[in-house]
LOMARNU-55459 format. One record per residue (C-alpha): x, y, z; residue number from 1. Coordinates in steps of 0.25 Angstrom, whole numbers, plus 2048, in hexadecimal, padded with zeros to 3 digits. Layout:
N
<pt east="X" north="Y" up="Z" vexza="NUM"/>
...
% end
This chain:
418
<pt east="7CE" north="550" up="D1D" vexza="1"/>
<pt east="7D3" north="559" up="D28" vexza="2"/>
<pt east="7D8" north="54E" up="D30" vexza="3"/>
<pt east="7E0" north="548" up="D24" vexza="4"/>
<pt east="7E6" north="556" up="D21" vexza="5"/>
<pt east="7EA" north="557" up="D30" vexza="6"/>
<pt east="7F0" north="549" up="D30" vexza="7"/>
<pt east="7F7" north="54D" up="D23" vexza="8"/>
<pt east="7FD" north="55A" up="D29" vexza="9"/>
<pt east="802" north="553" up="D36" vexza="10"/>
<pt east="808" north="548" up="D2E" vexza="11"/>
<pt east="80F" north="551" up="D25" vexza="12"/>
<pt east="814" north="55B" up="D31" vexza="13"/>
<pt east="819" north="54E" up="D38" vexza="14"/>
<pt east="820" north="549" up="D2B" vexza="15"/>
<pt east="827" north="556" up="D29" vexza="16"/>
<pt east="82C" north="559" up="D37" vexza="17"/>
<pt east="830" north="54A" up="D3A" vexza="18"/>
<pt east="838" north="549" up="D2E" vexza="19"/>
<pt east="847" north="547" up="D2F" vexza="20"/>
<pt east="84B" north="554" up="D28" vexza="21"/>
<pt east="843" north="55C" up="D32" vexza="22"/>
<pt east="84A" north="555" up="D3E" vexza="23"/>
<pt east="858" north="558" up="D38" vexza="24"/>
<pt east="854" north="567" up="D35" vexza="25"/>
<pt east="850" north="569" up="D43" vexza="26"/>
<pt east="85D" north="564" up="D49" vexza="27"/>
<pt east="865" north="56C" up="D3E" vexza="28"/>
<pt east="85E" north="578" up="D42" vexza="29"/>
<pt east="862" north="575" up="D50" vexza="30"/>
<pt east="870" north="574" up="D4B" vexza="31"/>
<pt east="86F" north="582" up="D43" vexza="32"/>
<pt east="86B" north="589" up="D50" vexza="33"/>
<pt east="875" north="585" up="D5A" vexza="34"/>
<pt east="881" north="58E" up="D55" vexza="35"/>
<pt east="87A" north="59A" up="D54" vexza="36"/>
<pt east="879" north="59E" up="D62" vexza="37"/>
<pt east="887" north="599" up="D65" vexza="38"/>
<pt east="88E" north="5A4" up="D5C" vexza="39"/>
<pt east="883" north="5AE" up="D60" vexza="40"/>
<pt east="87B" north="5B1" up="D6D" vexza="41"/>
<pt east="882" north="5A4" up="D75" vexza="42"/>
<pt east="88F" north="5A9" up="D71" vexza="43"/>
<pt east="88D" north="5B7" up="D74" vexza="44"/>
<pt east="889" north="5B3" up="D82" vexza="45"/>
<pt east="895" north="5AB" up="D83" vexza="46"/>
<pt east="89E" north="5B6" up="D7F" vexza="47"/>
<pt east="896" north="5BF" up="D89" vexza="48"/>
<pt east="898" north="5B6" up="D94" vexza="49"/>
<pt east="8A7" north="5B5" up="D92" vexza="50"/>
<pt east="8A9" north="5C4" up="D92" vexza="51"/>
<pt east="8AC" north="5C6" up="D83" vexza="52"/>
<pt east="8AA" north="5D5" up="D80" vexza="53"/>
<pt east="89E" north="5DA" up="D79" vexza="54"/>
<pt east="8A6" north="5DE" up="D6C" vexza="55"/>
<pt east="8AB" north="5D0" up="D6A" vexza="56"/>
<pt east="89D" north="5CA" up="D6D" vexza="57"/>
<pt east="897" north="5D3" up="D62" vexza="58"/>
<pt east="8A2" north="5CF" up="D58" vexza="59"/>
<pt east="89E" north="5C1" up="D5B" vexza="60"/>
<pt east="891" north="5C4" up="D55" vexza="61"/>
<pt east="898" north="5C3" up="D47" vexza="62"/>
<pt east="899" north="5B5" up="D48" vexza="63"/>
<pt east="88B" north="5B4" up="D43" vexza="64"/>
<pt east="88F" north="5B9" up="D36" vexza="65"/>
<pt east="890" north="5AB" up="D2E" vexza="66"/>
<pt east="881" north="5AA" up="D31" vexza="67"/>
<pt east="87E" north="5B7" up="D29" vexza="68"/>
<pt east="887" north="5B3" up="D1D" vexza="69"/>
<pt east="886" north="5A4" up="D1D" vexza="70"/>
<pt east="880" north="5A4" up="D0E" vexza="71"/>
<pt east="88E" north="5A8" up="D0A" vexza="72"/>
<pt east="893" north="59A" up="D0C" vexza="73"/>
<pt east="886" north="593" up="D09" vexza="74"/>
<pt east="889" north="58F" up="CFB" vexza="75"/>
<pt east="895" north="587" up="CFF" vexza="76"/>
<pt east="88B" north="57E" up="D07" vexza="77"/>
<pt east="882" north="57D" up="CFA" vexza="78"/>
<pt east="88E" north="57A" up="CF1" vexza="79"/>
<pt east="897" north="570" up="CF9" vexza="80"/>
<pt east="893" north="563" up="CFF" vexza="81"/>
<pt east="89B" north="55D" up="D0B" vexza="82"/>
<pt east="8A0" north="54F" up="D0A" vexza="83"/>
<pt east="896" north="54A" up="D15" vexza="84"/>
<pt east="887" north="54B" up="D16" vexza="85"/>
<pt east="884" north="553" up="D09" vexza="86"/>
<pt east="883" north="562" up="D06" vexza="87"/>
<pt east="879" north="566" up="D12" vexza="88"/>
<pt east="87C" north="55D" up="D1D" vexza="89"/>
<pt east="88B" north="55C" up="D1A" vexza="90"/>
<pt east="88D" north="56B" up="D1C" vexza="91"/>
<pt east="883" north="56C" up="D28" vexza="92"/>
<pt east="88B" north="561" up="D2F" vexza="93"/>
<pt east="898" north="568" up="D2D" vexza="94"/>
<pt east="892" north="575" up="D32" vexza="95"/>
<pt east="88E" north="56E" up="D3E" vexza="96"/>
<pt east="89B" north="567" up="D41" vexza="97"/>
<pt east="8A2" north="575" up="D41" vexza="98"/>
<pt east="898" north="57B" up="D4A" vexza="99"/>
<pt east="899" north="56F" up="D54" vexza="100"/>
<pt east="8A8" north="572" up="D54" vexza="101"/>
<pt east="8A7" north="581" up="D53" vexza="102"/>
<pt east="89E" north="582" up="D5F" vexza="103"/>
<pt east="8A6" north="578" up="D67" vexza="104"/>
<pt east="8B2" north="581" up="D65" vexza="105"/>
<pt east="8AA" north="58D" up="D6A" vexza="106"/>
<pt east="8A8" north="586" up="D76" vexza="107"/>
<pt east="8B7" north="585" up="D79" vexza="108"/>
<pt east="8BA" north="594" up="D76" vexza="109"/>
<pt east="8BC" north="5A0" up="D7F" vexza="110"/>
<pt east="8B4" north="5AC" up="D7C" vexza="111"/>
<pt east="8BB" north="5B4" up="D86" vexza="112"/>
<pt east="8CA" north="5B0" up="D82" vexza="113"/>
<pt east="8C8" north="5AD" up="D73" vexza="114"/>
<pt east="8BB" north="5B3" up="D6E" vexza="115"/>
<pt east="8C2" north="5B3" up="D5F" vexza="116"/>
<pt east="8C3" north="5A5" up="D60" vexza="117"/>
<pt east="8B4" north="5A3" up="D64" vexza="118"/>
<pt east="8B0" north="5AE" up="D59" vexza="119"/>
<pt east="8B6" north="5A5" up="D4E" vexza="120"/>
<pt east="8B0" north="599" up="D53" vexza="121"/>
<pt east="8A3" north="59F" up="D54" vexza="122"/>
<pt east="8A5" north="5A4" up="D45" vexza="123"/>
<pt east="8A7" north="596" up="D41" vexza="124"/>
<pt east="89B" north="591" up="D48" vexza="125"/>
<pt east="893" north="59C" up="D42" vexza="126"/>
<pt east="898" north="599" up="D34" vexza="127"/>
<pt east="895" north="58A" up="D36" vexza="128"/>
<pt east="888" north="58D" up="D3C" vexza="129"/>
<pt east="884" north="596" up="D30" vexza="130"/>
<pt east="889" north="58A" up="D27" vexza="131"/>
<pt east="881" north="580" up="D2F" vexza="132"/>
<pt east="874" north="58A" up="D2D" vexza="133"/>
<pt east="877" north="58B" up="D1E" vexza="134"/>
<pt east="877" north="57C" up="D1C" vexza="135"/>
<pt east="86B" north="578" up="D25" vexza="136"/>
<pt east="862" north="582" up="D1E" vexza="137"/>
<pt east="867" north="57C" up="D11" vexza="138"/>
<pt east="864" north="56E" up="D17" vexza="139"/>
<pt east="857" north="571" up="D1C" vexza="140"/>
<pt east="852" north="577" up="D0F" vexza="141"/>
<pt east="858" north="56B" up="D07" vexza="142"/>
<pt east="853" north="560" up="D0F" vexza="143"/>
<pt east="845" north="565" up="D12" vexza="144"/>
<pt east="839" north="562" up="D0A" vexza="145"/>
<pt east="82F" north="56D" up="D07" vexza="146"/>
<pt east="825" north="569" up="D11" vexza="147"/>
<pt east="830" north="568" up="D1C" vexza="148"/>
<pt east="836" north="575" up="D1A" vexza="149"/>
<pt east="82D" north="57D" up="D25" vexza="150"/>
<pt east="82F" north="571" up="D2F" vexza="151"/>
<pt east="83E" north="571" up="D2C" vexza="152"/>
<pt east="83F" north="580" up="D2E" vexza="153"/>
<pt east="836" north="57E" up="D3A" vexza="154"/>
<pt east="83F" north="574" up="D41" vexza="155"/>
<pt east="84C" north="57B" up="D3D" vexza="156"/>
<pt east="848" north="587" up="D44" vexza="157"/>
<pt east="844" north="57F" up="D50" vexza="158"/>
<pt east="852" north="579" up="D51" vexza="159"/>
<pt east="859" north="585" up="D4E" vexza="160"/>
<pt east="851" north="58D" up="D59" vexza="161"/>
<pt east="854" north="582" up="D63" vexza="162"/>
<pt east="862" north="581" up="D60" vexza="163"/>
<pt east="863" north="591" up="D62" vexza="164"/>
<pt east="85D" north="590" up="D6F" vexza="165"/>
<pt east="867" north="585" up="D73" vexza="166"/>
<pt east="873" north="58C" up="D6F" vexza="167"/>
<pt east="86E" north="59A" up="D74" vexza="168"/>
<pt east="866" north="59A" up="D80" vexza="169"/>
<pt east="868" north="58C" up="D86" vexza="170"/>
<pt east="877" north="58E" up="D82" vexza="171"/>
<pt east="878" north="59A" up="D8C" vexza="172"/>
<pt east="871" north="592" up="D97" vexza="173"/>
<pt east="87B" north="586" up="D94" vexza="174"/>
<pt east="887" north="590" up="D94" vexza="175"/>
<pt east="884" north="594" up="DA3" vexza="176"/>
<pt east="883" north="586" up="DA8" vexza="177"/>
<pt east="88E" north="57F" up="DA0" vexza="178"/>
<pt east="897" north="58A" up="D9A" vexza="179"/>
<pt east="898" north="58F" up="D8C" vexza="180"/>
<pt east="8A3" north="584" up="D88" vexza="181"/>
<pt east="899" north="579" up="D8B" vexza="182"/>
<pt east="88D" north="581" up="D86" vexza="183"/>
<pt east="894" north="582" up="D77" vexza="184"/>
<pt east="898" north="573" up="D78" vexza="185"/>
<pt east="88A" north="570" up="D7A" vexza="186"/>
<pt east="885" north="579" up="D6F" vexza="187"/>
<pt east="890" north="573" up="D66" vexza="188"/>
<pt east="88B" north="565" up="D69" vexza="189"/>
<pt east="87D" north="569" up="D65" vexza="190"/>
<pt east="882" north="569" up="D56" vexza="191"/>
<pt east="883" north="55A" up="D56" vexza="192"/>
<pt east="873" north="55B" up="D56" vexza="193"/>
<pt east="874" north="562" up="D48" vexza="194"/>
<pt east="87F" north="559" up="D43" vexza="195"/>
<pt east="878" north="54C" up="D46" vexza="196"/>
<pt east="86C" north="552" up="D3F" vexza="197"/>
<pt east="874" north="555" up="D33" vexza="198"/>
<pt east="879" north="547" up="D32" vexza="199"/>
<pt east="86B" north="541" up="D33" vexza="200"/>
<pt east="865" north="54A" up="D29" vexza="201"/>
<pt east="864" north="547" up="D1A" vexza="202"/>
<pt east="86A" north="54F" up="D0F" vexza="203"/>
<pt east="861" north="556" up="D06" vexza="204"/>
<pt east="85E" north="551" up="CF8" vexza="205"/>
<pt east="86B" north="54D" up="CF1" vexza="206"/>
<pt east="865" north="550" up="CE4" vexza="207"/>
<pt east="868" north="55F" up="CE7" vexza="208"/>
<pt east="874" north="563" up="CDF" vexza="209"/>
<pt east="87C" north="56E" up="CE6" vexza="210"/>
<pt east="883" north="579" up="CE0" vexza="211"/>
<pt east="88E" north="574" up="CD5" vexza="212"/>
<pt east="898" north="580" up="CD9" vexza="213"/>
<pt east="89A" north="58A" up="CE3" vexza="214"/>
<pt east="897" north="595" up="CD9" vexza="215"/>
<pt east="889" north="58E" up="CD7" vexza="216"/>
<pt east="887" north="58D" up="CE6" vexza="217"/>
<pt east="889" north="59C" up="CE8" vexza="218"/>
<pt east="881" north="5A1" up="CDC" vexza="219"/>
<pt east="877" north="596" up="CDA" vexza="220"/>
<pt east="870" north="599" up="CE6" vexza="221"/>
<pt east="86C" north="5A7" up="CE2" vexza="222"/>
<pt east="86A" north="5A3" up="CD4" vexza="223"/>
<pt east="861" north="599" up="CD6" vexza="224"/>
<pt east="859" north="5A1" up="CE1" vexza="225"/>
<pt east="857" north="5AD" up="CD7" vexza="226"/>
<pt east="853" north="5A5" up="CCC" vexza="227"/>
<pt east="846" north="5A3" up="CD3" vexza="228"/>
<pt east="839" north="5AB" up="CD2" vexza="229"/>
<pt east="836" north="5B5" up="CDC" vexza="230"/>
<pt east="845" north="5B2" up="CE2" vexza="231"/>
<pt east="846" north="5C0" up="CE6" vexza="232"/>
<pt east="838" north="5C1" up="CED" vexza="233"/>
<pt east="83B" north="5B6" up="CF6" vexza="234"/>
<pt east="847" north="5BC" up="CFB" vexza="235"/>
<pt east="83F" north="5C8" up="CFF" vexza="236"/>
<pt east="836" north="5BE" up="D06" vexza="237"/>
<pt east="841" north="5B8" up="D0E" vexza="238"/>
<pt east="845" north="5C6" up="D13" vexza="239"/>
<pt east="837" north="5CA" up="D16" vexza="240"/>
<pt east="830" north="5BD" up="D1B" vexza="241"/>
<pt east="835" north="5BE" up="D2B" vexza="242"/>
<pt east="838" north="5CC" up="D2A" vexza="243"/>
<pt east="82D" north="5D1" up="D33" vexza="244"/>
<pt east="830" north="5C6" up="D3C" vexza="245"/>
<pt east="83F" north="5CA" up="D3D" vexza="246"/>
<pt east="83C" north="5D9" up="D3E" vexza="247"/>
<pt east="833" north="5D7" up="D4A" vexza="248"/>
<pt east="83D" north="5CD" up="D51" vexza="249"/>
<pt east="849" north="5D7" up="D50" vexza="250"/>
<pt east="843" north="5DF" up="D5D" vexza="251"/>
<pt east="839" north="5D5" up="D63" vexza="252"/>
<pt east="842" north="5D2" up="D6F" vexza="253"/>
<pt east="844" north="5E1" up="D71" vexza="254"/>
<pt east="835" north="5E4" up="D70" vexza="255"/>
<pt east="832" north="5DA" up="D7B" vexza="256"/>
<pt east="83C" north="5E0" up="D84" vexza="257"/>
<pt east="83D" north="5EF" up="D81" vexza="258"/>
<pt east="830" north="5F1" up="D7A" vexza="259"/>
<pt east="827" north="5E9" up="D83" vexza="260"/>
<pt east="82E" north="5E7" up="D90" vexza="261"/>
<pt east="82F" north="5D8" up="D91" vexza="262"/>
<pt east="83B" north="5D3" up="D99" vexza="263"/>
<pt east="847" north="5CB" up="D93" vexza="264"/>
<pt east="842" north="5BF" up="D9A" vexza="265"/>
<pt east="834" north="5C0" up="D94" vexza="266"/>
<pt east="83B" north="5C2" up="D86" vexza="267"/>
<pt east="844" north="5B7" up="D89" vexza="268"/>
<pt east="839" north="5AE" up="D8D" vexza="269"/>
<pt east="82E" north="5B1" up="D83" vexza="270"/>
<pt east="835" north="5B7" up="D77" vexza="271"/>
<pt east="840" north="5AE" up="D77" vexza="272"/>
<pt east="83B" north="5A2" up="D7E" vexza="273"/>
<pt east="82D" north="5A0" up="D79" vexza="274"/>
<pt east="831" north="5A7" up="D6C" vexza="275"/>
<pt east="83B" north="59B" up="D69" vexza="276"/>
<pt east="830" north="591" up="D6C" vexza="277"/>
<pt east="826" north="599" up="D63" vexza="278"/>
<pt east="830" north="59A" up="D58" vexza="279"/>
<pt east="833" north="58B" up="D57" vexza="280"/>
<pt east="824" north="588" up="D58" vexza="281"/>
<pt east="821" north="592" up="D4D" vexza="282"/>
<pt east="82C" north="58B" up="D44" vexza="283"/>
<pt east="827" north="57D" up="D47" vexza="284"/>
<pt east="818" north="581" up="D45" vexza="285"/>
<pt east="81B" north="589" up="D38" vexza="286"/>
<pt east="823" north="57D" up="D33" vexza="287"/>
<pt east="818" north="574" up="D35" vexza="288"/>
<pt east="80E" north="57E" up="D2F" vexza="289"/>
<pt east="817" north="57E" up="D22" vexza="290"/>
<pt east="815" north="570" up="D1F" vexza="291"/>
<pt east="806" north="573" up="D1C" vexza="292"/>
<pt east="807" north="582" up="D18" vexza="293"/>
<pt east="812" north="582" up="D0E" vexza="294"/>
<pt east="81C" north="58D" up="D0C" vexza="295"/>
<pt east="815" north="599" up="D07" vexza="296"/>
<pt east="809" north="597" up="D11" vexza="297"/>
<pt east="813" north="595" up="D1D" vexza="298"/>
<pt east="81B" north="5A2" up="D19" vexza="299"/>
<pt east="80E" north="5AA" up="D18" vexza="300"/>
<pt east="807" north="5A5" up="D25" vexza="301"/>
<pt east="813" north="5A6" up="D2D" vexza="302"/>
<pt east="818" north="5B3" up="D28" vexza="303"/>
<pt east="80A" north="5B9" up="D2B" vexza="304"/>
<pt east="80C" north="5B4" up="D3A" vexza="305"/>
<pt east="81A" north="5B9" up="D3A" vexza="306"/>
<pt east="815" north="5C7" up="D37" vexza="307"/>
<pt east="809" north="5C6" up="D40" vexza="308"/>
<pt east="811" north="5C1" up="D4C" vexza="309"/>
<pt east="819" north="5CF" up="D4C" vexza="310"/>
<pt east="80B" north="5D5" up="D4E" vexza="311"/>
<pt east="80A" north="5CE" up="D5C" vexza="312"/>
<pt east="816" north="5D7" up="D60" vexza="313"/>
<pt east="80F" north="5E3" up="D5C" vexza="314"/>
<pt east="804" north="5DF" up="D66" vexza="315"/>
<pt east="80E" north="5DD" up="D70" vexza="316"/>
<pt east="815" north="5EB" up="D6E" vexza="317"/>
<pt east="806" north="5F1" up="D70" vexza="318"/>
<pt east="801" north="5EA" up="D7C" vexza="319"/>
<pt east="80F" north="5EA" up="D84" vexza="320"/>
<pt east="815" north="5E0" up="D8D" vexza="321"/>
<pt east="80C" north="5D3" up="D8C" vexza="322"/>
<pt east="811" north="5C5" up="D8E" vexza="323"/>
<pt east="806" north="5BF" up="D87" vexza="324"/>
<pt east="807" north="5C7" up="D7B" vexza="325"/>
<pt east="817" north="5C5" up="D7B" vexza="326"/>
<pt east="815" north="5B6" up="D7C" vexza="327"/>
<pt east="80B" north="5B7" up="D70" vexza="328"/>
<pt east="814" north="5C0" up="D68" vexza="329"/>
<pt east="820" north="5B8" up="D6A" vexza="330"/>
<pt east="819" north="5AA" up="D67" vexza="331"/>
<pt east="812" north="5B0" up="D5B" vexza="332"/>
<pt east="81F" north="5B7" up="D55" vexza="333"/>
<pt east="828" north="5AA" up="D57" vexza="334"/>
<pt east="81D" north="5A0" up="D52" vexza="335"/>
<pt east="81A" north="5A7" up="D45" vexza="336"/>
<pt east="82A" north="5AB" up="D44" vexza="337"/>
<pt east="82D" north="59C" up="D45" vexza="338"/>
<pt east="822" north="599" up="D3A" vexza="339"/>
<pt east="827" north="5A3" up="D31" vexza="340"/>
<pt east="835" north="59E" up="D33" vexza="341"/>
<pt east="831" north="58F" up="D2F" vexza="342"/>
<pt east="82A" north="595" up="D23" vexza="343"/>
<pt east="835" north="59E" up="D1F" vexza="344"/>
<pt east="841" north="594" up="D20" vexza="345"/>
<pt east="839" north="58B" up="D17" vexza="346"/>
<pt east="838" north="596" up="D0D" vexza="347"/>
<pt east="847" north="598" up="D0D" vexza="348"/>
<pt east="849" north="588" up="D0B" vexza="349"/>
<pt east="83F" north="589" up="D00" vexza="350"/>
<pt east="846" north="594" up="CF8" vexza="351"/>
<pt east="853" north="58B" up="CF8" vexza="352"/>
<pt east="858" north="584" up="CEC" vexza="353"/>
<pt east="85E" north="576" up="CF1" vexza="354"/>
<pt east="86B" north="577" up="CE9" vexza="355"/>
<pt east="86E" north="585" up="CF1" vexza="356"/>
<pt east="866" north="584" up="CFE" vexza="357"/>
<pt east="872" north="587" up="D07" vexza="358"/>
<pt east="875" north="595" up="D00" vexza="359"/>
<pt east="866" north="598" up="CFD" vexza="360"/>
<pt east="862" north="596" up="D0B" vexza="361"/>
<pt east="86D" north="59E" up="D11" vexza="362"/>
<pt east="86B" north="5A9" up="D07" vexza="363"/>
<pt east="85B" north="5AA" up="D09" vexza="364"/>
<pt east="85C" north="5A8" up="D18" vexza="365"/>
<pt east="866" north="5B4" up="D19" vexza="366"/>
<pt east="85B" north="5BC" up="D12" vexza="367"/>
<pt east="852" north="5BB" up="D1E" vexza="368"/>
<pt east="85B" north="5C3" up="D27" vexza="369"/>
<pt east="85C" north="5CF" up="D1D" vexza="370"/>
<pt east="84E" north="5D6" up="D21" vexza="371"/>
<pt east="850" north="5D3" up="D30" vexza="372"/>
<pt east="85F" north="5DA" up="D2F" vexza="373"/>
<pt east="859" north="5E7" up="D27" vexza="374"/>
<pt east="84C" north="5E9" up="D2E" vexza="375"/>
<pt east="850" north="5E4" up="D3D" vexza="376"/>
<pt east="859" north="5F1" up="D3F" vexza="377"/>
<pt east="84C" north="5FA" up="D3D" vexza="378"/>
<pt east="844" north="5F3" up="D48" vexza="379"/>
<pt east="849" north="5FC" up="D54" vexza="380"/>
<pt east="846" north="609" up="D4C" vexza="381"/>
<pt east="839" north="605" up="D48" vexza="382"/>
<pt east="835" north="601" up="D56" vexza="383"/>
<pt east="83A" north="60F" up="D5C" vexza="384"/>
<pt east="832" north="615" up="D51" vexza="385"/>
<pt east="825" north="60E" up="D51" vexza="386"/>
<pt east="825" north="606" up="D5E" vexza="387"/>
<pt east="824" north="5F7" up="D60" vexza="388"/>
<pt east="816" north="5F4" up="D5C" vexza="389"/>
<pt east="818" north="5FB" up="D4F" vexza="390"/>
<pt east="826" north="5F4" up="D4C" vexza="391"/>
<pt east="820" north="5E7" up="D4D" vexza="392"/>
<pt east="814" north="5EA" up="D44" vexza="393"/>
<pt east="81F" north="5EF" up="D3A" vexza="394"/>
<pt east="825" north="5E2" up="D3C" vexza="395"/>
<pt east="819" north="5DB" up="D38" vexza="396"/>
<pt east="817" north="5E4" up="D2B" vexza="397"/>
<pt east="826" north="5E0" up="D28" vexza="398"/>
<pt east="821" north="5D2" up="D27" vexza="399"/>
<pt east="817" north="5D5" up="D1C" vexza="400"/>
<pt east="81F" north="5D7" up="D10" vexza="401"/>
<pt east="824" north="5C9" up="D12" vexza="402"/>
<pt east="817" north="5C3" up="D12" vexza="403"/>
<pt east="812" north="5CB" up="D06" vexza="404"/>
<pt east="81F" north="5C6" up="CFE" vexza="405"/>
<pt east="81B" north="5B7" up="D03" vexza="406"/>
<pt east="80D" north="5B9" up="CFD" vexza="407"/>
<pt east="814" north="5BD" up="CF1" vexza="408"/>
<pt east="81C" north="5B1" up="CF0" vexza="409"/>
<pt east="811" north="5A8" up="CF4" vexza="410"/>
<pt east="811" north="5A1" up="CE6" vexza="411"/>
<pt east="820" north="59E" up="CE6" vexza="412"/>
<pt east="81F" north="599" up="CF4" vexza="413"/>
<pt east="814" north="590" up="CF1" vexza="414"/>
<pt east="81D" north="588" up="CE7" vexza="415"/>
<pt east="82A" north="589" up="CEE" vexza="416"/>
<pt east="82F" north="57C" up="CF1" vexza="417"/>
<pt east="83E" north="57C" up="CF1" vexza="418"/>
% end
């Protein structure tokens, strides 16, 4: 009996992870991650190397604004259907083509002579990148079956994180070897990977009727969502579920350097390097477990692990500089965080109606930042008042309201199918 069950589970996992949809979502995750660093950290490094003054570099941070307000134009992508490839893949391809040309034009810009031209191009890339994210999120939600959501979330995170490493840390290394222009041209060419995936993907169920008017595309997502039972409670769950995880992450790097005394090299190697591998591993492991556990049990178990992982930093703060404890804390925190992310993204997908996926997902995902925005600024004051160990214990307590709310919604989550 046990052997049959094991064979069934392995067969189910293989069927899910080797499906065409999962492969396409993996490379779309890569496509989604490429532009972010090119208008963020990598661009900031380019500006600094070219001698651009700090005030101008600071102003360039505004190019990230489209990511924060992308829900404003998401109804257009729900309502209108491009002439090629359909409502989802059509918009993805359009965004990718603009990104390809936008990043290419950035490569031929001169930050020192014409920074305003580079700023305009960066804003175009940011807008196109945010638009691509809107539609990829909608596509992933529409195309994946219920049993594939955890795996889809996991491989998307993996593709996205690999892309941010490629366009972030590796791009900086490339710039030293081949120069900034060739580096940005190389990054632009990487968009072709996502474009090929878009062309090879299948369009979601053609039986889904898009909003009939722009007015419906704007108001329909809200009306449909708030017509459901426990709609408002789910919004609180979205805000609270990863709050403890985010609160701890606000000062993790500062804690390791200033609080414990690890070197920048230690933090870069262990926290960033090992943490990166652990996060991807956690996302993949969590996505695999979701096939068997289902949405509610995954959210509950992974949420408990997320909260418990913060306690490992309490121990590190109490015992002081210990490489063994540092490795344990980083691996535990990122593994559990990756698992929680797979389940959380699956929850967002499950809460979307396929007629309004682009808008509903954009709105729901924007809520995830709310808690971090409001609670994050308090972190420094809390540390100064109670110390590092107590601070991380408080971040653990911060995770509990989300778990209590999750338990309150267990019946609704158990029957949530779409």
